Each structure stands twice: as structure tokens, then as C-alpha cells.
DRENLUMZA-23882 format. One record per residue (C-alpha): residue in one letter; x, y, z. Coordinates in steps of 0.1 Angstrom, whole numbers, padded with zeros to 4 digits, always signed. Each point is the difference from the previous one (the first is absolute). Example, Ala and Ser with C-alpha at 12.3 -4.5 7.8 and 13.67 -1.06 7.14 Angstrom:
2
A+0123-0045+0078
S+0014+0034-0007
This chain:
216
M-0030+0261-0180
M-0019-0028-0016
N-0030-0017+0017
K+0015-0028+0022
K-0030-0023-0003
H+0012-0007-0036
F+0035-0011+0008
Y+0018-0029+0016
L+0037-0005+0008
I+0010-0037-0002
V+0034-0007+0016
D+0020-0032-0002
T+0035-0008+0013
E+0027-0027-0003
T+0021-0002+0031
T+0035-0007+0013
N+0010-0027+0025
D-0001+0025+0028
N-0036+0011-0007
M+0007+0032-0019
V-0013+0010-0034
A+0023-0009-0029
D-0025+0007-0029
F-0028+0025+0004
G-0028+0001-0025
A-0031+0022-0001
V-0027+0009-0024
V-0029+0026+0001
V-0032-0011-0017
D-0035+0014-0003
R-0033-0019+0004
G+0001-0008-0037
G+0034-0016+0003
K+0020+0027-0018
V+0036+0003+0012
W+0008+0036+0009
A+0035-0004+0015
E+0024-0028+0008
L+0034-0006+0016
G+0024-0029+0001
C+0030+0008+0022
L+0028-0023+0009
I+0017+0010+0033
A+0019-0032+0010
D+0013-0032-0016
D-0001-0023+0030
F-0033-0017-0009
H-0018-0024+0023
F+0010-0036-0007
A-0036-0010-0007
L+0002+0018-0033
G+0025-0025-0013
S+0038-0001-0003
K+0017+0033+0004
K+0017-0003-0033
K-0032-0005-0019
V-0019+0027+0018
Q+0027+0025-0006
A+0001-0009-0037
K-0037+0005-0002
Y+0002+0035+0015
K+0030+0009-0021
R-0021-0008-0031
L-0028+0022+0014
E+0025+0028+0005
L+0014-0003-0036
L-0036+0001-0014
G-0007+0031+0020
Y-0026-0016+0023
R+0020+0007+0031
C+0018+0030+0013
D+0027-0001+0026
G-0014+0021+0028
S+0000+0008+0036
V-0025+0002+0029
A+0000+0038-0004
Y-0008-0003-0037
I-0029-0023+0007
N-0014+0023+0027
N+0002+0030-0022
W-0019-0019-0027
L-0026-0011+0026
A-0005+0035+0012
F-0006+0012-0036
I-0025-0028-0004
R-0018+0010+0032
E-0002+0036-0010
T-0010-0007-0036
F-0025-0029+0004
D-0007-0003+0038
P-0005-0038-0006
T-0012-0028+0022
L+0029-0023+0008
T-0002-0037-0004
A+0023-0031-0003
Y-0005-0037-0003
N+0006-0008+0037
I+0005+0036+0010
G+0013-0009+0034
F+0031-0017-0016
D+0008+0029-0023
M-0006+0028+0025
G+0021-0018+0025
K+0029-0003-0024
C-0004+0036-0012
R+0000+0012+0036
N+0032-0020+0007
T+0016+0017-0030
G-0012+0035+0006
I-0025+0001-0029
N-0029+0022+0011
L-0033-0016-0008
D-0015+0013+0032
Q-0008+0033-0018
F-0029-0018-0017
K-0027+0000+0026
N-0026-0019-0020
R+0012-0036-0006
F-0013-0035-0002
D+0013-0036-0005
L-0005-0012-0036
L+0005-0036+0011
R-0029+0003+0024
L-0022+0016-0027
A+0009-0028-0025
K-0008-0027+0025
T-0035+0015+0004
A-0007+0009-0036
I+0017-0029-0018
V+0016-0028+0020
S-0031-0007+0020
T-0021-0007-0031
D-0010-0034-0013
E+0013+0009-0035
Y+0035+0007+0014
A+0001-0032+0020
T-0010-0020-0031
W+0028+0017-0020
A+0026-0004+0028
Y-0006-0038+0003
A+0001-0004-0038
N+0032+0019-0003
D+0019-0011+0031
A-0002+0035+0014
L+0001-0013+0036
T+0018+0007+0032
P+0029-0024+0005
T-0009-0011+0035
L-0038-0001+0001
G-0007-0005-0036
K-0027+0027+0000
P-0005+0027-0027
S+0029+0024+0002
A-0005+0037+0004
S+0034+0010-0015
A+0000+0029-0024
D+0016-0022-0026
F-0029-0025-0001
V-0028+0025+0006
A+0013+0022-0029
R+0004-0030-0023
Y-0036-0011+0009
L-0012+0034-0013
D+0023-0001-0031
D+0011-0034-0012
T+0025+0015-0024
L+0023+0013+0028
P+0032-0019+0006
P+0010-0009+0036
E+0007+0031+0021
P+0036+0012-0005
H+0005+0010+0037
T+0014+0034-0010
A-0017+0028+0018
L-0012+0024-0027
E-0012-0028-0023
D-0018-0018+0028
A-0018+0032+0010
R-0008+0013-0035
D-0008-0033-0019
Y-0015-0022+0027
E-0012+0019+0031
A-0015+0029-0020
L-0020-0026-0020
I-0013-0014+0033
L-0010+0035+0013
S-0017+0009-0033
Y-0021-0032+0002
C-0010+0007+0036
I-0009+0036-0008
H-0023-0011-0028
S-0016-0029+0020
P-0015+0027+0006
R+0013+0016+0032
T+0000+0036+0011
R+0032+0015+0015
S-0016-0003+0035
E-0007-0037-0006
I+0035-0006-0012
L+0014+0016+0031
A-0023-0020+0022
D+0008-0034-0017
G+0037+0007+0001
A+0001+0014+0036
G+0023-0014+0026
N-0003-0004+0037
A+0004+0033+0018
K+0030-0015+0018
S+0018-0010-0032
K+0032+0020-0004
W-0008+0009-0036
V-0032+0016+0010
Q+0018+0022+0025
N+0018+0032-0009
Y+0036+0005+0010
D+0008+0035-0014
């Protein structure tokens, strides 16, 4: 087994209208940002309306399948892959708003509870990036603001594009969001610099939060 302090499992999901996972994406990275494993798995085609028209979303995923960027899978397939990842890398789990992704995975039967060390990448990003004067200046200059309050947005899309201005808008497909946007944010936070214990502390949730609790 490899040393767990060097590895992180970043998970992202796109969901259905009944709060289940439609598109599951995950990537294992080390502290240097190297990708060691990744999975993009399509398990439903009833995508949430917020992603756009059903026809356009299905066409986008059909193209990903044709290019080999998605496999048609099942919950069992994803869980087998996750078990392999746990045994091989023993990673720390994270997601950008981990409460959302863990909730949808639990609804679907995807077992993320097997990863006992976990933190919220959104919370970490708010502390390490969004709260800085530099980010606020960039956000106001680039209209990267919340729609209701007009304050600097903490979305992964804007935060990642703040770090790398060559990135296009986030595609809102699970694997690509995790690998190309959220992994970039994590890498920046790690090299702020922060130790693993500091990362866990900055991304910790309330003890009563469902994503903090174990259900297996």
C-alpha cells in the first residue's frame, strides 16, 4: 500500500432530477498534482434540468462516449473501482461542496463512506483563495460574482480560472471538472503551503454535518 498522505481522491458528480448520480467522475492525485488514476462513468441519462436542455446534454455525453472519455457503467462497477483505489492509494477524499456529492452518492449507493479521511475542497478554497484581496480584485474585474449579492464567487469555475486564465468555462461534466478544475485548486492550496493536517483542518465540516458522519 502506498503512503496515504501523498494521495487525494477528488470526486465530482452530475445528477438526475430525482437527486441521484447520472455522471460520476473521480481522479487520484498526489501532492505534486500528478494524476495516478481517473474514472468517468455514465450511469443514467436523466440529467438535472439545470445543466441545460436534455437534448444538448445527451449530445454532449454521447460525444464523450464516442471519444472514449466515458464508460457506460453501474454502481457496482464504480464501487469496485473505489475499493481498488482505497486499497492501492488509501487516499484522502475531497469534493467541491462535498456535502452535495456525498449526499447524491449515498442516494445512489456509491460508497464514499469507505474513505474515512475527508474534507471539503470548497471550504479550503474559501480560506486559501477566495478570502484574499487578490482574488476579490480579480473577481470584480472579471464579473466573477454571485448573482444575488454581487460578491466574489467561490465557484470552482471562477476559482480555477483565477489560477489559470487559459482555462475555458467549466464544462460541468464530472471527470473534467474534477481533473482539470478542482485538482488545480487543490494543488494551489497544498502549495500555499499547507500540510495535510492543515488541509484537513481548513476543509473540516461541522461534526453534525451528514458528510462528516459515517454510514457504513
